[in-house]
N, C-alpha and C positions, 0 to 999 in steps of 0.2 A: 504493499500500499503506500510506503514511503517513496517509491519511485513516482507515483502520481502527484504527491505533495511537492517533491522536488521539481517536478515538471512545471507546476503551476508558480512555484518561486521563480524559476528561470524564466518565465513569461515576463517578468517585470521590465526587460529592456525593450519589450515590444509596446510598452504603454504609448509610445509616441506615434505608433502605426496603427491606425483604427481598423483598417481591412485585414493586416496580418494577424493582429490580435484576435479579431472575430474568427478567422479561419482556423488559427491555433485551438481555440476552444472547441470548435466543431471537431477538428481531428483528435483532440484529447477525448472527446465523448465517444467517439466512434472506437478508438483503440481500448478505451476502459471496457466498453460493453463486449468486445470480442476477446479480451485477455483474462478477464475475470471469469473463473468457473463458478457458476451459480448452483449452489447446493440446496437441498430441502432442509438442511440444518445450519447452524451458524458455524462457518468455517473460518479458522484462524488464518488471517493473511500474514500478520507478522506483529508480535508484541501484544499491544492492546487492541489491535485491530481486527475486526471480525465482520464478516459480510455473509448475510443470507439474501433471500430473494427479495425481501422488502428493502433493505439497504442497497442492493444492487440496483434495483428498479429507480429508487429515489435519488441515488447519485447520478445515474443516467439521465434521468428527467432533469435534474438540476443543471447539468452541463448543457443539455440541449436548450434549455430555457435561458441560460446565461447567453448562449450563442445567438438566440433570437432576440434578447433583450438588447444586445449590440447592435444587431440588424434594424431593429425598430427605433433606435435612438440615433437615427442618421441626422436629425435636426440639431442634436448637440454638437455633432461633428461638423455640419455645414455652417453653424453660427459660431464655431470655435469657443463654445461655451464650457471652458475649464475640462477640455477632452481628456487630458492626461489624468486628472484627478478623478474623473467620472470612471474611466477604465479601472484605476487603481481600487476605487470602492467596489467595483464588480468582482474584480479579482480577489480581494480580500473575502468578500461575502461568499465567493465560491469555495474558498479555502475552509472557511468556518463551517459551511453546509456539509463539505465532504467528510470532515472530521466528527461533526455531529452525528452523521449517518453510519459512520464506519467504526466507532468505539463501542466496546462492550463495557466500559466503566461508568457507572451511572453519574458520578460526580463529574468526570470530564465531559459526559454528554451534557449535563447541566450547564457546565461552564461554556461550552461552544454554542449551546442552544440560546444562552443569553448574549453571547457575543454577535451572534448573527443579527441581533435587533440593532446594534450599532451602525453597521454600514446601510442599513434600510433606513434608519433615521436620517444619516447624512444624505441619501437619496432624496427624502421628502424634503429635508430643510434646503439642500443646495440646488435641486434642480426642479423643485415643485412650482406651480404656476401662481398661486394666490398667497397673500399675506396670511390667510388662515392656516397655512400649512404648519406654522409653529404650534398652533392649538391642536392639531391633528397628530403631530409628532409627540406631544406630551401625553395626549391619550394613548397612543401606541406604548410609549415607554411606560407609563405608571399603571396600566392594566396588567401589562405583562410582568412587571417587577413586583406588583402587589400580590399576584397569585404564585409567583415563583419563589419567594422567600419561605413560606411554609414547606414547599417541596424540598428545599435545601436542608431545612431542619429535620425534615423526615428521613432524607437520605442519610444524614449523619446519625440519626438514631438506629436506622437499620443497620449501618455498618458497625456501630457499637456492639450489636448482638450477634452479627454474622461475620464479622472481622474482613469484610470485603465489600467493595462497591460494585462488583460484577453482578449484573442481573442474572447470569448463568448459575451462580452459586449461592444467591440468596435464599435463606430459608427463614422468613420472618414469622412472627406472631403477630398479626395484623388485629387492629381494632377499628371501629367505624371512623374515629378522627384521623388515624394514620391513612386509612384507606382515602379519605377525602382529600387530605393533603398531597397525596402521591398523584392523585388524577385531576385535581382542581386546575393546576397550571396548565395542563395539556387541554382541558375544556375550554379555558379562556383563549388559548391559542388557536383552538380549532375553527371558530369560535361557537360556543353554545349560546342559546338565547338567554338574555338577561346579562350576559357579560359581552356582548358582541359590539357594543356602541363604538369602540375604537376602530372597528373594521370600515365601515362605510366613510367615515372621516378620512381615515388614512388613505383610502383608495381614490377618493375624489381630488385630494390634494396632492397625491404623489404624481411624478412623472409616469410616462407608460411604462418605462423600465421598473419602476417601483411598484406599480399596479401589477405587472406580469409576475414579479418574484413573489410579491404578497399572495397572489391568487394561485399560483403554480406550486410554490414550494413551502412558504413559511405557514400557510395554513395546515399543510399536511404534516408539519413537525408535531401538531397536536395529535392526530391519528397515530403517528409513529411512535410517540412517546406512550400512548395508552397501550399499543401492542407490547412494548417492553415491559411496562409495568404489569400487564396480564401475564407475562411470561412466569413471574414468580408469585403473583397475588391473585391468580385466577380463581382459587377456591374460595377466598374470602370476599373479593369485590364482586363476584357474580351474585352474592346475596343481597347486594345494594344496587345492583345495576338497573333494577326497574326504575328507580328514581330518574336516572339520567336518561333512560330509554324513552320515558314519557315525555321528558322535557325536549329531547331531540325530535321526536315525532311531532309534538306541538309546535316546535320551532319551524319545521319544514312547512307545515300548513299555514301557520300564523305569518311568517315572514313572506310566504308566497301571496298572501293578501296584501301585505305592505308594499310588496314590489308594484302593485297595481296603482298606487298612489304616488309613485315617483315620476318626476318630470326631468331628472337629470340622468343621462344615459349611464354614466359611470356609477352613480349611486344605485341604479336599478340593477346593474350587472353585480355590484358589490353584495347587495341583498340576496339576489339569487344565489350567491357563493354561501351565505349564511344558511339559506334553505337546503342546499345540496349537502354541507357539512353537517347539518342536523340528521340527515339520513345517514352519513357515515358514522356518527356517534350512536345511531340506533343499531346499525350493523354490528359495531364492536361491543355494545352493551348487551345485545341479545345472546352473546356468550355461546354461540354454536359455530360450527364450521362454516355453514352457508353465509352467515353474517360476516365473519372474518374475511372470507374470500370476497363477498360482494362490496364491503367496505374497501378493500385494497384496490379492487378494480375501479369503484367509483372515484377514489383518491386520484388514479392515473388519468380517467377520463375527464374529470373536472378540471385537472390541471391544465390540460390541452385546450379544453373548450372555453373556460373562462380566460385564459391568457389571450386566445385569439379574439374573443370579443372585446377585451380591452384594447387590443390592437386596433380593431375596427373603429372603436370609439375615438382613439386617438387620430386615426386617418381623418375622420370627420372634423375634429377639433382643430387640426392643423389647417384645414381649408375654411372653416367657418368661425373659428375662434369663440366657439359656443359649445356646450355640452347639453343645451337644453333641447327636449324632444319636440318643443314647439317651433324652434327655429330650424333644427336638422330634420326636415321632412321633404318629401318629393324627391329623394336622391335617386330614384329608380330613373328619372329622366336625364340625370346628368352623369351618374356614376353606376352604369348598369353592371359592369363587372363586380364592382363592390357589393351590389345589391345581391347578386348570386351568391357571394360568400356570406353575406348577413342571412340569407335564407338557409344556407347549408348549416351554420353555426347555431342559429336560433333552433333549428330543427333537433340538431345534437343536444342543445342545452335542455329541451323537453324531452330527451331521451328516446329519439327516434332511431330506427335501425340504420346501419349497422354499427352504431357508435358503441365505445366503452360504457358510456352512461346507462344505456339500455341494459347491457350485460350486468353491470353492477347492481342496477336497480332491481332486476329480476331475481338475483341471489338475495338481495336484502329483504325483498318482499317475502320470498320464501321463508327466510329466517323469522321474520316478524309474525307470519301467519302461524308458523310453527310454535312461536313463543305464546301468542294469545289471538285466538280468532277475532275478538271483539275489535282489533286495531284496523280491521279492514277499512272502517269509516274513515279514520284520519290518513290512512295510505291512500284511499281513493281522492280524498279531497286535496292531499299535497300533490298527487300527480296531476290532478286537474287544473290546479293553479299554476303549476310548472308550465303546463301547456298554455294557460291564459297569459302570463307575463312575458313568455317567449313570443306569442303571437302579437301581443300589445306592443313590445319593442320593435319588432320587424316591421309591422303595419305602419307605426307612427313615423319611423325613420325613411322608409322607402315609398310610401303612398302618400297622397294629398298633393297640393300645389306647392311648388318651390318658393321659399321665402323671397319676397319682392325685392329685399335689399340687395340681393346677390346679383351682381352683373356678369361674373364668370367664376366658375369652380374648376381648378386644375384637375384633369382626369387622373385616374390611378396610374401609378408608375410600375415598372416591373419588379422593383425592390419590394413594394407593398404586396403585390400579389404572391411572390415567392414567400414572403413572411407569413401570410395566412395559410398558404398551401403547405408549409412545412409544420404547421400546427395541425391541419385537417388530416393530413396523411397518416400519422401515427394514431390519431383519435380514432379513425374508422378502420385502419388496416391491423391494428394490433389485436383486434377481436379474432383475427385468423389463428391466433396461437393462445386461445382462451384457455386451454388445458394448463398452460405454464403458470398461470396465475395461482392455482391451488396447491402448488408444490410446497408451499411454506407451512401448510397445516400439519 
């Protein structure tokens, strides 16, 4: 694993070269995916590093999203907006996320989990759009820190009795409060309803790169952390999982209703992320193999879908300087190519075949119906409202009359079409290897 860390360290001289840095990250991702053997168990790479299917997938996802973040941030390069510092922040964030996903030591996992917040905060503060980005950054920082301090104390408590921080060897005697502090930080990061207020603010104020990494990877740290805590605390936490399962299912339905009230494109996509992550929490908290597999598939599918939707929103913002659904309408007449991608991704957002979202939701619905038949009402409503807000967003952006204040809108360029296509291809073609997703159970 150290060879990949050193590879990233030696990318530092390329920070002055935008295109070479971008291609190096893409090459890094492909070489990582083809050189690491992915097992059904946690295989030791070297020292404290251990990789299983979840770690392998999330590190590959992170590399691909970082590459696409650089591709999406051409405006930073063209305006020479501190491009060297921008690429350094992305490189540092990539290193922190690789260390977070590949360590089997829970204390170091916590350390790098928190350190990944810092470059995200710099992205929002340094390259955000409105002065309110300071407020959004403080929300992000204090929500995550408030929930993470009890987690740190809980980890020290566990290590005091188990003499190790490795989740492979922990044998704790848990109680309700210890169970709560171990999973609460990850539920805030996911985020769960009632502790989700930081997410829409951070998404709305972040640049496109910040929104992409938040939606695609940083939300997934919550699901990844829950998997790792369940590795040693499954027997006890499963006794209290019904509390969080009900909140997750309720959030998937309730936030779907809230999406229909949004007039800001990025805010609508951010709230739809909360609704999808509610289903991920439901799948994990159902404590059965269908739920675990479905949550993992939905994590991967939502990462590509939500990141691509934020890219589409940014493409409109760069042309109209507005995120309002009332101003960005009638785009079918002037950006027909982008309208096609809006259609494809809004369809995937409502879990239309053959996307990973559909496969994940089928597994999660199976697990929830096996857990309690009465949940079918909330499941039906959450799926219905997911369809409603996806259609609402597509119809308002693409149909209607073009805003009369626009005299000319620049058509889509090749870079933008490639950017969206590189999200859409893995989202729809990874379904072909769906049997691989269940290997970690």
